[in-house]
N, C-alpha and C positions, 0 to 999 in steps of 0.2 A: 665212153669211148676209150679204147686202149691208148696209152701214151704214144705208142709207135704209130697209131693211126690218126692222131690229132693233127690238124693243120698247123704248120709252123708259124707262130706269130711274128717271127723276124723277117719273113720273106713272103708276104701276101701278094706282092706284085712281081714275082720272079720272072714271069714271062715278058716283063717290060725292061729287064736288065740288059745292059750291054754284055757281050760275050766275056769281057774281062771281069765285069761285076758278077756274072753268073759263076765263072770259074772260082772267083774269090769266095763266093757264098758256099759252094760245094766243098772246097778245100778247107775253109775255116770250120765248117760244121763237122768235118771228119775228126777234128781235134777232140771232140766230145767222146769219140769212141775210145780213145786211149784213157781218158779220164774215167770212163765208166768201168773199164777193165781194172784200172788201178784201185778203184773203190771196192772191187770184188776180190782183191788179191788174197785175202785170208781164206775165202771160200775156195779159191782155186788151189791153194796150198793144202787145204783140208781134203779136197778131192784127190790130190796126188797121194797124200798119206793113206787115205782109205783104199785107193787102187793098188798101191805098191805091193802089199802082201799077196793079193790075189794074182796079180800079174807075175810075181816071182814064183808062184806055185804053178804057173803054166796057163793062166787065164788069158783070154783074148780081149782086145779092145773092139767094141762094136759101136759104130756111130749110126744114129738114126735121125733122119730129118726129112723135110719136104722142101722143094724149091731151092732157094739160095742156101738155106740152112743145111739141107741135105747135101748139096754140092760141096759146101765147105767141109762137111764131115767126110765125104768121099776123098776130097783133096788131102786132108790131114792123114787119112788112113793110107793112101797111096804113097805119100812121100816118106813114110817111116822106113820103108824097105831100102831105098837107095841111100838115105841119110844115115841110118843107124843099123843097117843089115837086119832090121826087124823082120821076122818071117811074115810073108804075105798072108798066110792063113791065120795069123794072129792079130790082124788089123783089118776089119771088115766094115765096109760102108753099105748101109741099107737106106734106100731112098724110096719115098712114095712114088709109085709109077714105074718102079724097076729101073734097070740099067739105062734104058732109052731116055728116061727123064733127066739124066745127067746132061744130055745134049739138046733135048726138046722138052719144052714145058708140057707136062701132062696135067691139064686142069682138072680139078675135082679129085685127084688121087689122094690128096691130103685129108679129105673129108671122111675117110673110112677108118673107123676105130678097129674094125675086125681085120682089115688088111694089115694094119700095123702089128697087131698081135700075131697074125699068121706068118708074116714075113720074118719076124724075130724068132718065132718057134721053129721055122724052117732052117734056121742056123744051128739048131740044137743047142740053144743057149743054156748055160750051166752055172753052177754056183760060184765058180772062180772067175767068171767073165765080168767085164766092166762095160756097162752099156751107157753111152753118152747120148742123151736125148736133147736134141737141139731144135728150138722153135722160137722165132722172134716174138710171136704173140704169147707163147707159153701155153697155148690151149689147142694146138693142132690135134685133131682127133687121131690121126695116124700115129703120131708120136705118143699120145696118151695110151693108145692100144698097145704099142710096143712096151711102154713102161709097165703096164699091167702084166704082160707076159714075162718081162724080166723079173718082176717081183715074185711071180709064181714059181720061177725057176731058182730063186734065191740069189740071183746075180746082183752085183752092186749097181745102183742107178745114180747117174749124175745128170741133173737137169740144168740146161742153160736156156735162159729166156731174157728178153729185153724189156719186159714189163714187170713191175713189182707185184708180189703176191700172186704169181701165175700158177696155174695148176701143175705144170711140169716141175717147177722148182719146189712147190709145197709138197708134192707127192714123192719126190725123189729122195734117196738116202742122203745125197748132198745136193743142195740147190745153189746155183750160181746166177745171180741177177745182174745183168749188164744193162743198167737203166740209161739208155741212150736218148730217150725222149722223142719228140717229133722229128721227122725227117724234113729236109729242105723240100723235097717233093712228097707231099703227104701220103703216108702209107707205103712208100717205096723202101722197104727194109733191106733191100740189097745195098743200100747206101751205108750210113754209119752203124746201123744195127748189124749188118753183115760184117763190116770191118771189125767191130768189137768181138763178134763171134770168132773171126779168124785170129785175132790177137789172143783171145782166151784159149782157143784150141792149140795154137802154137805154144803158148806158155805151159799148158797142162802136159801135152805130150813131150815137149822138150825137157821139162823138169823131170818127168817120169823116166825118160831115157838116161838122163844124167845120173839119176839115183840107181839105175840098173847098170851102171859102169860103161855106158856107151860113149863116154867122153872122158878124156884125160886132161886135167887142167880145163882149158876151154877148147881143146882140139877134138875134132870130129874123127876119132880114131877107129870107129867101126864103120866108116864109109865103105860102100861097095863100089869098086872101080868098074863101072859098066860102059864107060866111054873114054875117049882120049883126055878130055878135061879132068875127069875124076882120077884117071891114072896118074896124071901129073900132080893132082892134089895129094895122092898118097905119098909121093916122093917129097913134096913140100912139107907135109905134116911130119913125116919121119925125120926129115932134116931139122925141123924146128924143135922137135922133142929131144933130139940126140946131139945135134951140132955137127954131124958128119957131112961129108961132101955129097953133092948130088949123085956122083957115080957110086959112092959107097952105099947110099940109101937105096938106089935103084937095084944094086946087086943083092942086097939083103932082102928086099921086097920080092925079087924074082925067086929067091930061095924059099919063100914062105907064102906063095900064092897071093902076093900083094896084100897081106893082112897087116895093117899098120900096127895094131896092138902087138902082134907077134914080133914084128920087125923092131919095135922100140925095145922090147924086153931082150931080144937077141943082142942088140947093139949095146944097151946099157949094162947088161950083166955078162956079156961075152959068152953066150951060150948058143947052141944050135936051135933050129926051129922046133924040134920035138920037145926039148927041155923047156923052151919058152912057152909052148902050148900047155905043157903039164903045169907049169907055174900059174898060168892064167886060169886054167880049169880049177886048180886048187883054191883060187881066190875069187871064184864067181865072175871071172872075166875082168877083174879090176886091175888095170895097169899099175895104179898107184900102190895097191896092196902087194902085187907081185914084185914090185921094186922096193918094197918095205919102206914106203914113204908115208905111212899112215899116222905118224906122230903129229903133235900140234904144229900148226902153221907158224913158221918162224918169222918174226918181224923183219921188214926190209930195212 
């Protein structure tokens, strides 16, 4: 029996717990998710290192999964655009059962190896693409079919599973095992297995975006201001990076279409928007390089 399906020996009488005891059991067990991801940090870093050159050449991130794993992949793909201004067409979520399966469980869709291969091929997967194959069991036929199609196209494959020695991690170019063990409710991998997947995906995509100069220091400088909250955030980020007043930051942002990177360079180097954009373009979008701050970190 897979470890993720094994009854949890710590909570055989879960249904007899008080609500307080039950909440403590669920919350306490979730701590194992973070520990499982921490144990896999070297593999996650290796996945970023392998993905970076392909993505820098214009490749796409393609997430594939079924059920909870598929929904987590879709979530990560969707959030890259507002957070990092990552092009929507370069972060794609593919899920067993199609788009409707995001909202309604489509039972049995994960069992088709052929559907997984066909759905990935329909994306015109290519050599510079990075395909993240997510499966708690590590043996979901739909995901394995997508992996076969990804290999045939020469794409980089990254497998994430919650069971050791799983087919998806063994067969991928980079395997990431998140060994979360038995769930409090036996087999319910939407619990800590899903939490571990969410942490791992957050870590992978965020690290990748930092390496692609979407962050300056630890500031989200490529945020896309699509609502009032994010518009205010662009002002706060610009002020934090430059030390100017709220009024000055707002004025400069208005002059550069609320592009935080451009605004920082404009203020710090006292140049106009066109010159700031040219500098950023010349340095692959790196604010730090445009400001010529690429030397060794000075001790505080």
